[in-house]
C-alpha positions as CSV (number, residue, x, y, z in Angstrom):
1,M,-41.3,20.1,-149.8
2,A,-41.6,23.0,-147.4
3,A,-43.7,22.4,-144.2
4,D,-47.2,23.8,-144.8
5,L,-49.8,24.1,-142.1
6,S,-51.9,26.7,-143.9
7,G,-55.5,26.6,-143.1
8,L,-55.1,24.9,-139.7
9,R,-56.2,26.6,-136.5
10,I,-54.1,24.8,-133.9
11,V,-54.9,25.0,-130.1
12,L,-51.8,24.5,-127.9
13,T,-52.9,23.4,-124.4
14,R,-49.7,23.2,-122.5
15,P,-49.1,25.5,-119.5
16,A,-48.2,29.1,-120.2
17,G,-44.6,29.7,-121.1
18,Q,-44.2,26.2,-122.6
19,V,-45.4,26.7,-126.1
20,D,-43.4,29.6,-127.5
21,A,-40.9,27.5,-129.6
22,L,-43.7,25.3,-131.1
23,M,-45.9,28.3,-131.7
24,S,-43.2,30.0,-133.7
25,R,-42.6,26.9,-135.8
26,I,-46.3,26.4,-136.5
27,Q,-46.7,30.1,-137.5
28,A,-43.6,29.9,-139.8
29,A,-45.3,27.0,-141.5
30,G,-48.5,29.1,-142.1
31,G,-50.6,27.7,-139.3
32,E,-52.7,29.8,-137.0
33,V,-52.1,29.3,-133.2
34,L,-54.4,29.7,-130.3
35,A,-52.6,29.4,-126.9
36,L,-55.1,27.9,-124.5
37,P,-53.4,26.5,-121.3
38,L,-55.7,24.0,-119.7
39,L,-53.4,23.6,-116.7
40,A,-51.2,25.8,-114.6
41,I,-48.2,24.6,-112.8
42,A,-48.1,25.7,-109.2
43,P,-46.1,25.0,-106.1
44,P,-47.4,21.9,-104.2
45,S,-50.0,22.1,-101.4
46,N,-47.2,21.4,-98.9
47,P,-44.3,23.7,-99.8
48,V,-40.9,22.3,-100.8
49,H,-38.2,23.3,-98.4
50,A,-34.7,23.7,-100.0
51,D,-33.0,21.9,-97.1
52,V,-35.3,18.9,-97.2
53,L,-34.9,18.6,-101.0
54,H,-31.1,18.9,-100.6
55,A,-31.1,16.1,-98.1
56,Q,-33.3,13.9,-100.3
57,L,-31.0,14.4,-103.3
58,A,-27.8,13.8,-101.2
59,H,-29.1,10.4,-99.9
60,A,-30.4,9.1,-103.2
61,D,-28.5,6.6,-105.4
62,A,-30.6,7.7,-108.4
63,V,-33.0,10.7,-108.9
64,T,-35.8,10.2,-111.4
65,F,-37.7,13.2,-112.9
66,I,-41.2,12.4,-114.2
67,S,-41.6,15.5,-116.4
68,P,-40.0,18.7,-117.5
69,N,-42.2,20.5,-114.9
70,A,-40.6,18.3,-112.2
71,V,-37.2,19.6,-113.2
72,R,-38.2,23.2,-113.4
73,M,-40.0,23.2,-110.1
74,A,-37.2,21.3,-108.3
75,L,-34.8,24.0,-109.6
76,A,-37.1,26.7,-108.4
77,A,-37.0,25.2,-104.9
78,L,-33.2,24.5,-105.0
79,P,-31.1,26.1,-107.7
80,A,-28.7,23.8,-109.6
81,P,-25.5,25.3,-108.0
82,D,-26.8,24.2,-104.6
83,W,-27.5,20.6,-105.5
84,P,-25.3,17.9,-103.9
85,P,-23.5,15.4,-106.2
86,V,-26.0,12.8,-107.4
87,S,-24.8,9.4,-108.7
88,L,-27.5,9.0,-111.4
89,L,-30.0,11.4,-112.9
90,V,-32.8,9.8,-114.8
91,A,-35.3,11.6,-117.0
92,I,-38.7,10.1,-118.1
93,G,-38.1,11.1,-121.7
94,Q,-35.9,13.2,-124.0
95,G,-37.9,16.4,-123.3
96,T,-37.2,16.1,-119.5
97,A,-33.6,15.2,-120.2
98,R,-33.3,18.4,-122.3
99,V,-34.4,20.6,-119.4
100,L,-31.8,18.9,-117.2
101,H,-29.1,19.5,-119.8
102,E,-30.1,23.2,-120.1
103,A,-29.7,23.5,-116.3
104,G,-26.1,22.3,-116.6
105,F,-26.5,18.6,-115.9
106,S,-24.5,16.8,-118.5
107,H,-24.9,13.1,-117.5
108,V,-28.6,12.2,-117.7
109,L,-30.0,8.7,-118.4
110,A,-33.2,8.7,-120.5
111,P,-35.1,6.4,-122.8
112,R,-34.2,6.9,-126.5
113,E,-37.9,6.4,-127.4
114,G,-41.0,7.0,-125.3
115,A,-41.6,9.4,-122.4
116,D,-43.5,7.5,-119.8
117,S,-43.1,5.1,-116.8
118,E,-42.9,2.1,-119.1
119,A,-40.1,3.6,-121.1
120,V,-38.1,4.4,-117.9
121,L,-38.7,0.9,-116.5
122,S,-37.3,-0.7,-119.6
123,L,-33.9,0.9,-119.0
124,P,-31.2,-1.8,-118.3
125,E,-29.8,0.3,-115.5
126,L,-33.1,0.1,-113.6
127,Q,-33.6,-3.7,-113.6
128,Q,-31.6,-4.8,-110.5
129,L,-32.2,-2.4,-107.7
130,A,-31.9,-4.3,-104.4
131,G,-31.1,-1.8,-101.7
132,Q,-30.9,1.2,-104.0
133,R,-32.4,4.5,-102.8
134,I,-34.4,6.1,-105.6
135,L,-35.9,9.6,-105.4
136,L,-38.9,10.3,-107.6
137,V,-39.2,14.0,-108.3
138,R,-42.8,14.5,-109.3
139,G,-46.1,16.4,-109.0
140,E,-49.1,15.7,-106.9
141,G,-51.3,12.8,-108.1
142,G,-50.4,11.0,-111.3
143,R,-49.7,7.3,-111.9
144,E,-48.1,5.1,-109.3
145,L,-46.7,2.5,-111.7
146,L,-43.1,3.7,-111.6
147,A,-42.9,3.7,-107.8
148,S,-44.6,0.4,-107.6
149,V,-42.4,-1.5,-110.0
150,L,-39.2,0.1,-108.7
151,S,-40.2,-1.1,-105.2
152,E,-40.9,-4.6,-106.6
153,R,-37.3,-4.6,-108.0
154,G,-35.9,-4.0,-104.6
155,A,-35.5,-0.2,-104.5
156,R,-36.3,2.0,-101.6
157,V,-38.4,4.7,-103.2
158,E,-38.9,8.2,-101.8
159,H,-40.9,11.0,-103.3
160,A,-40.2,14.7,-103.7
161,I,-43.5,16.4,-104.5
162,V,-42.5,19.7,-106.2
163,Y,-45.6,20.9,-108.0
164,R,-49.3,20.5,-108.6
165,R,-51.5,21.0,-111.6
166,V,-54.3,23.6,-111.5
167,A,-57.2,23.2,-113.9
168,L,-58.0,26.1,-116.2
169,P,-61.4,25.3,-117.7
170,P,-61.8,27.1,-121.1
171,D,-64.7,29.2,-122.3
172,M,-66.4,26.8,-124.7
173,A,-68.5,29.4,-126.3
174,A,-65.4,31.5,-127.2
175,L,-63.7,28.3,-128.5
176,R,-66.6,27.4,-130.8
177,A,-66.5,30.9,-132.3
178,H,-63.1,30.0,-133.8
179,G,-64.7,27.3,-136.0
180,A,-62.8,24.1,-136.9
181,L,-59.8,23.5,-134.6
182,V,-56.9,21.1,-134.1
183,F,-56.3,20.5,-130.4
184,V,-52.8,19.4,-129.3
185,L,-53.1,17.4,-126.1
186,T,-50.0,16.3,-124.3
187,S,-51.4,15.2,-121.0
188,S,-54.4,13.2,-119.7
189,E,-55.1,15.9,-117.2
190,A,-55.5,18.5,-119.9
191,L,-57.9,16.2,-121.8
192,R,-60.0,15.9,-118.6
193,V,-60.2,19.7,-118.2
194,L,-61.4,20.1,-121.8
195,L,-64.0,17.4,-121.5
196,G,-65.2,18.8,-118.2
197,A,-65.8,22.2,-119.9
198,A,-68.0,20.7,-122.6
199,R,-70.8,19.8,-120.3
200,D,-73.8,20.7,-122.5
201,N,-74.9,18.7,-125.5
202,D,-74.0,21.3,-128.1
203,A,-70.5,21.9,-126.7
204,A,-69.9,18.1,-126.5
205,A,-71.1,17.6,-130.0
206,W,-68.9,20.4,-131.3
207,L,-65.9,19.0,-129.5
208,R,-66.4,15.5,-131.0
209,A,-66.3,17.1,-134.5
210,Q,-62.8,18.7,-133.9
211,N,-59.4,17.2,-134.8
212,F,-56.8,16.2,-132.2
213,V,-53.1,15.4,-131.9
214,F,-52.4,13.1,-129.0
215,A,-48.9,12.8,-127.5
216,H,-49.5,9.4,-125.9
217,P,-51.6,6.3,-126.7
218,R,-53.1,6.6,-123.2
219,I,-54.5,10.0,-124.0
220,A,-55.8,8.8,-127.3
221,A,-57.5,5.8,-125.6
222,Q,-59.2,8.0,-123.0
223,A,-60.3,10.4,-125.7
224,K,-61.8,7.6,-127.8
225,T,-64.0,6.4,-124.9
226,C,-65.5,9.9,-124.8
227,G,-66.2,10.0,-128.6
228,L,-63.2,12.0,-129.7
229,N,-62.3,9.9,-132.7
230,R,-60.7,12.4,-135.0
231,G,-57.1,12.0,-133.7
232,I,-53.6,11.6,-134.9
233,M,-50.8,10.2,-132.7
234,A,-47.5,12.1,-132.1
235,A,-44.5,9.9,-131.4
236,S,-43.8,11.8,-128.2
237,P,-44.7,15.1,-126.5
238,D,-41.6,16.7,-127.9
239,D,-42.1,19.7,-130.1
240,A,-40.5,18.0,-133.1
241,A,-42.8,15.0,-132.8
242,V,-45.9,17.2,-132.3
243,F,-45.0,19.3,-135.3
244,A,-44.5,16.2,-137.5
245,A,-48.0,15.0,-136.4
246,L,-49.5,18.3,-137.3
247,L,-48.0,18.0,-140.8
248,R,-49.7,14.7,-141.1
249,C,-52.9,16.2,-139.8
250,A,-52.7,19.0,-142.5
251,G,-53.0,16.2,-145.1
252,A,-55.6,14.1,-143.3
253,C,-57.8,16.4,-141.2
254,E,-61.0,17.5,-142.9
């Protein structure tokens, strides 16, 4: 049976420039797309210097990227041809690994399933780390679980902060004018921006009546505490998993 998303108005909330492939796939299946970035990816508060990042990479036994944005912004600071040899590149999920592959890095370790700190920490290669130097390439803020557990396993953890997230609160009145929507939320930060924009009672009530696709159980749990109960889980933030969840939503969303 052909994929059919006819009748769905789907809101893609990833940063600008990161939804084109998924948008095309949704539109080909008959869905209507509203691109609504809730976050922008910007350079960090303290600029990344290419020579400092080069030195960090050169001295690391393993370099772990916590998101596709971490890869993109690291490459913006230090292009791939200028990177020193790195013993082990680790990606937090298959989407992050794909960005590394596209940049020309062929040997990347990544979990087969999952795209979070817990998935990375389950990798056999990251269990015994006494004396190992691990560089975490990441954004400002975020969870500290990965660094904490790697340190407990004996690693010397260093951080390369290569980006920050900037909130882009939406115009709730304009959103409500679109009628029934399906929001795709792939980060907890984006959810917080959306909730923060629905301050008045009418906007909050409208938001609770919408449907959602969540890319991680942590996002779904946070949404549920705020009364957003009409949600479907995607297996991962990858486009294929999100598209599969939207197909299920087409059959289940009222």
